[in-house]
C-alpha angles and dihedrals in degrees: 000000000000093000092052091046093049092050091049092049091051090058096055108094123168127207111181105289100000145054124231111254092238097109101138138082143165130232137182107255142164128227088241091056090047091052094045102040108028110025097060091056100037122107092209134020124185122230095026092209115046141151137186089287096058105110100212131015123186123198125180138194122197104192138052092243093055093047090045090055088061104037104016123272096243091054093060102054140059144135151172137234086286097060149309130258138191134190106264103176129024129185118198113197115190118196107196099196091057096033085230132146119205115197123195122178140176126216127219133176151115131299 
């Protein structure tokens, strides 16, 4: 959880009224970790039934609280004197053959 949160936080960069569009990263991951850490907090998981032989699994969260349950709420927000932003939607794509997790997220907020 901490490793994912730290990687996400490192991708959030503010410039006055906007955020750089670099809100994605990859991480080494196991199917067991995906099932234990991400699946219980995800709003959607495709396919619904999967095992270690499923080539690709996609999980999504659609709120800051769901994403925060996976990566840590403080890791997914930030701001400047111009505004504050929080991750609003996150897609977690697990590629079994590579044991790789690809995380893509969008930021929303007030300015």
